[in-house]
PyMOL commands that place a pseudoatom at each C-alpha (Angstrom):
pseudoatom trace, name=CA, resn=MET, resi=1, chain=A, elem=C, hetatm=0, pos=[0.000, -0.004, 0.085]
pseudoatom trace, name=CA, resn=ALA, resi=2, chain=A, elem=C, hetatm=0, pos=[1.134, 3.241, -0.921]
pseudoatom trace, name=CA, resn=LEU, resi=3, chain=A, elem=C, hetatm=0, pos=[2.218, 6.086, 1.604]
pseudoatom trace, name=CA, resn=GLU, resi=4, chain=A, elem=C, hetatm=0, pos=[-0.593, 8.189, 0.969]
pseudoatom trace, name=CA, resn=HIS, resi=5, chain=A, elem=C, hetatm=0, pos=[-3.131, 5.665, 2.256]
pseudoatom trace, name=CA, resn=ASP, resi=6, chain=A, elem=C, hetatm=0, pos=[-1.622, 5.566, 5.587]
pseudoatom trace, name=CA, resn=LEU, resi=7, chain=A, elem=C, hetatm=0, pos=[-1.634, 9.511, 6.228]
pseudoatom trace, name=CA, resn=ASP, resi=8, chain=A, elem=C, hetatm=0, pos=[-4.703, 11.779, 6.734]
pseudoatom trace, name=CA, resn=SER, resi=9, chain=A, elem=C, hetatm=0, pos=[-3.320, 14.838, 5.566]
pseudoatom trace, name=CA, resn=ALA, resi=10, chain=A, elem=C, hetatm=0, pos=[-4.651, 17.140, 2.991]
pseudoatom trace, name=CA, resn=LEU, resi=11, chain=A, elem=C, hetatm=0, pos=[-1.963, 16.380, 0.563]
pseudoatom trace, name=CA, resn=ALA, resi=12, chain=A, elem=C, hetatm=0, pos=[-2.440, 12.623, 1.084]
pseudoatom trace, name=CA, resn=LEU, resi=13, chain=A, elem=C, hetatm=0, pos=[-6.118, 13.089, 0.355]
pseudoatom trace, name=CA, resn=ALA, resi=14, chain=A, elem=C, hetatm=0, pos=[-5.350, 14.956, -2.708]
pseudoatom trace, name=CA, resn=VAL, resi=15, chain=A, elem=C, hetatm=0, pos=[-2.915, 12.441, -3.693]
pseudoatom trace, name=CA, resn=ARG, resi=16, chain=A, elem=C, hetatm=0, pos=[-5.698, 9.520, -3.160]
pseudoatom trace, name=CA, resn=ALA, resi=17, chain=A, elem=C, hetatm=0, pos=[-8.090, 11.627, -5.015]
pseudoatom trace, name=CA, resn=VAL, resi=18, chain=A, elem=C, hetatm=0, pos=[-6.237, 11.497, -8.328]
pseudoatom trace, name=CA, resn=GLY, resi=19, chain=A, elem=C, hetatm=0, pos=[-5.230, 8.004, -7.805]
pseudoatom trace, name=CA, resn=SER, resi=20, chain=A, elem=C, hetatm=0, pos=[-1.320, 7.934, -7.242]
pseudoatom trace, name=CA, resn=GLN, resi=21, chain=A, elem=C, hetatm=0, pos=[1.617, 9.654, -6.538]
pseudoatom trace, name=CA, resn=SER, resi=22, chain=A, elem=C, hetatm=0, pos=[2.786, 9.445, -10.068]
pseudoatom trace, name=CA, resn=ALA, resi=23, chain=A, elem=C, hetatm=0, pos=[-0.580, 10.848, -11.376]
pseudoatom trace, name=CA, resn=PHE, resi=24, chain=A, elem=C, hetatm=0, pos=[-0.621, 13.522, -8.732]
pseudoatom trace, name=CA, resn=GLY, resi=25, chain=A, elem=C, hetatm=0, pos=[3.046, 14.438, -9.880]
pseudoatom trace, name=CA, resn=ARG, resi=26, chain=A, elem=C, hetatm=0, pos=[1.847, 14.757, -13.279]
pseudoatom trace, name=CA, resn=LEU, resi=27, chain=A, elem=C, hetatm=0, pos=[-0.840, 16.828, -12.578]
pseudoatom trace, name=CA, resn=ILE, resi=28, chain=A, elem=C, hetatm=0, pos=[1.625, 19.533, -10.969]
pseudoatom trace, name=CA, resn=SER, resi=29, chain=A, elem=C, hetatm=0, pos=[4.363, 18.543, -13.388]
pseudoatom trace, name=CA, resn=ARG, resi=30, chain=A, elem=C, hetatm=0, pos=[6.505, 17.372, -10.641]
pseudoatom trace, name=CA, resn=ALA, resi=31, chain=A, elem=C, hetatm=0, pos=[8.079, 13.950, -10.147]
pseudoatom trace, name=CA, resn=GLN, resi=32, chain=A, elem=C, hetatm=0, pos=[6.529, 11.193, -8.247]
pseudoatom trace, name=CA, resn=SER, resi=33, chain=A, elem=C, hetatm=0, pos=[9.973, 11.199, -5.962]
pseudoatom trace, name=CA, resn=THR, resi=34, chain=A, elem=C, hetatm=0, pos=[9.177, 14.625, -5.109]
pseudoatom trace, name=CA, resn=VAL, resi=35, chain=A, elem=C, hetatm=0, pos=[5.556, 13.990, -3.935]
pseudoatom trace, name=CA, resn=ASN, resi=36, chain=A, elem=C, hetatm=0, pos=[6.977, 11.037, -2.126]
pseudoatom trace, name=CA, resn=GLY, resi=37, chain=A, elem=C, hetatm=0, pos=[9.590, 13.081, -0.275]
pseudoatom trace, name=CA, resn=TRP, resi=38, chain=A, elem=C, hetatm=0, pos=[6.716, 15.556, 0.551]
pseudoatom trace, name=CA, resn=LEU, resi=39, chain=A, elem=C, hetatm=0, pos=[4.293, 12.947, 2.129]
pseudoatom trace, name=CA, resn=LYS, resi=40, chain=A, elem=C, hetatm=0, pos=[7.124, 11.446, 4.105]
pseudoatom trace, name=CA, resn=SER, resi=41, chain=A, elem=C, hetatm=0, pos=[8.501, 14.439, 5.622]
pseudoatom trace, name=CA, resn=GLY, resi=42, chain=A, elem=C, hetatm=0, pos=[5.018, 16.258, 6.273]
pseudoatom trace, name=CA, resn=VAL, resi=43, chain=A, elem=C, hetatm=0, pos=[5.603, 19.170, 4.044]
pseudoatom trace, name=CA, resn=LYS, resi=44, chain=A, elem=C, hetatm=0, pos=[2.551, 21.273, 3.151]
pseudoatom trace, name=CA, resn=LEU, resi=45, chain=A, elem=C, hetatm=0, pos=[1.789, 21.414, -0.680]
pseudoatom trace, name=CA, resn=PRO, resi=46, chain=A, elem=C, hetatm=0, pos=[3.914, 24.522, -2.302]
pseudoatom trace, name=CA, resn=ALA, resi=47, chain=A, elem=C, hetatm=0, pos=[1.698, 27.320, -2.552]
pseudoatom trace, name=CA, resn=GLU, resi=48, chain=A, elem=C, hetatm=0, pos=[2.081, 27.391, -6.262]
pseudoatom trace, name=CA, resn=TYR, resi=49, chain=A, elem=C, hetatm=0, pos=[0.099, 24.218, -6.703]
pseudoatom trace, name=CA, resn=VAL, resi=50, chain=A, elem=C, hetatm=0, pos=[-2.732, 24.617, -4.320]
pseudoatom trace, name=CA, resn=LEU, resi=51, chain=A, elem=C, hetatm=0, pos=[-5.413, 26.384, -6.796]
pseudoatom trace, name=CA, resn=ARG, resi=52, chain=A, elem=C, hetatm=0, pos=[-4.647, 23.796, -9.418]
pseudoatom trace, name=CA, resn=VAL, resi=53, chain=A, elem=C, hetatm=0, pos=[-5.087, 20.721, -6.903]
pseudoatom trace, name=CA, resn=GLU, resi=54, chain=A, elem=C, hetatm=0, pos=[-8.054, 22.331, -5.368]
pseudoatom trace, name=CA, resn=GLU, resi=55, chain=A, elem=C, hetatm=0, pos=[-9.614, 22.814, -8.551]
pseudoatom trace, name=CA, resn=GLU, resi=56, chain=A, elem=C, hetatm=0, pos=[-8.667, 19.173, -10.020]
pseudoatom trace, name=CA, resn=THR, resi=57, chain=A, elem=C, hetatm=0, pos=[-9.323, 17.139, -6.729]
pseudoatom trace, name=CA, resn=GLY, resi=58, chain=A, elem=C, hetatm=0, pos=[-11.873, 19.125, -4.750]
pseudoatom trace, name=CA, resn=ILE, resi=59, chain=A, elem=C, hetatm=0, pos=[-9.621, 19.273, -1.660]
pseudoatom trace, name=CA, resn=SER, resi=60, chain=A, elem=C, hetatm=0, pos=[-10.249, 22.776, -0.513]
pseudoatom trace, name=CA, resn=ARG, resi=61, chain=A, elem=C, hetatm=0, pos=[-7.267, 25.225, -0.355]
pseudoatom trace, name=CA, resn=TYR, resi=62, chain=A, elem=C, hetatm=0, pos=[-8.269, 25.843, 3.234]
pseudoatom trace, name=CA, resn=ASP, resi=63, chain=A, elem=C, hetatm=0, pos=[-7.622, 22.363, 4.011]
pseudoatom trace, name=CA, resn=LEU, resi=64, chain=A, elem=C, hetatm=0, pos=[-4.355, 22.222, 1.753]
pseudoatom trace, name=CA, resn=ARG, resi=65, chain=A, elem=C, hetatm=0, pos=[-2.897, 25.366, 3.310]
pseudoatom trace, name=CA, resn=PRO, resi=66, chain=A, elem=C, hetatm=0, pos=[-4.725, 26.946, 6.153]
pseudoatom trace, name=CA, resn=ASP, resi=67, chain=A, elem=C, hetatm=0, pos=[-1.624, 28.840, 6.721]
pseudoatom trace, name=CA, resn=LEU, resi=68, chain=A, elem=C, hetatm=0, pos=[-2.312, 30.557, 3.428]
pseudoatom trace, name=CA, resn=TYR, resi=69, chain=A, elem=C, hetatm=0, pos=[-5.877, 30.212, 3.390]
pseudoatom trace, name=CA, resn=PRO, resi=70, chain=A, elem=C, hetatm=0, pos=[-7.425, 30.445, 6.982]
pseudoatom trace, name=CA, resn=ARG, resi=71, chain=A, elem=C, hetatm=0, pos=[-11.056, 29.510, 7.084]
pseudoatom trace, name=CA, resn=GLU, resi=72, chain=A, elem=C, hetatm=0, pos=[-12.120, 32.546, 9.090]
pseudoatom trace, name=CA, resn=SER, resi=73, chain=A, elem=C, hetatm=0, pos=[-11.167, 34.926, 6.382]
pseudoatom trace, name=CA, resn=SER, resi=74, chain=A, elem=C, hetatm=0, pos=[-13.178, 32.970, 3.999]
pseudoatom trace, name=CA, resn=GLU, resi=75, chain=A, elem=C, hetatm=0, pos=[-16.150, 33.111, 6.195]
pseudoatom trace, name=CA, resn=HIS, resi=76, chain=A, elem=C, hetatm=0, pos=[-15.876, 36.693, 6.845]
pseudoatom trace, name=CA, resn=ALA, resi=77, chain=A, elem=C, hetatm=0, pos=[-15.306, 37.412, 3.134]
pseudoatom trace, name=CA, resn=ASP, resi=78, chain=A, elem=C, hetatm=0, pos=[-18.487, 35.521, 2.557]
pseudoatom trace, name=CA, resn=ALA, resi=79, chain=A, elem=C, hetatm=0, pos=[-20.539, 37.045, 5.184]
pseudoatom trace, name=CA, resn=SER, resi=80, chain=A, elem=C, hetatm=0, pos=[-19.925, 40.685, 4.151]
pseudoatom trace, name=CA, resn=VAL, resi=81, chain=A, elem=C, hetatm=0, pos=[-21.121, 39.545, 0.481]
pseudoatom trace, name=CA, resn=HIS, resi=82, chain=A, elem=C, hetatm=0, pos=[-24.497, 38.838, 1.689]
pseudoatom trace, name=CA, resn=LEU, resi=83, chain=A, elem=C, hetatm=0, pos=[-25.114, 41.418, 4.011]
pseudoatom trace, name=CA, resn=GLU, resi=84, chain=A, elem=C, hetatm=0, pos=[-27.999, 43.711, 3.002]
pseudoatom trace, name=CA, resn=PRO, resi=85, chain=A, elem=C, hetatm=0, pos=[-27.649, 47.353, 2.863]
pseudoatom trace, name=CA, resn=THR, resi=86, chain=A, elem=C, hetatm=0, pos=[-29.158, 49.197, 5.865]
pseudoatom trace, name=CA, resn=ARG, resi=87, chain=A, elem=C, hetatm=0, pos=[-31.703, 51.912, 5.521]
for i in range(1, 87): cmd.bond("trace and resi %d" % i, "trace and resi %d" % (i + 1))
show_as sticks, trace
zoom trace
């Protein structure tokens, strides 16, 4: 069984979503060995890949990189969009 099946990180979930480390590497134009190294060391997905991975896998940017995309920021942004004007 591949390493990503033993982990519950957002990166591991994204790798599982595309099927394998090799497929994930192809998605972001990186080698399978790079993906494997990230998984082994617990490195977060590099920022430049987050939006593409979110688009292709459905794994949220907020889960992939909460340090860059904190949930409370998105909730506040969403709340401000839905506010009705006061009279």
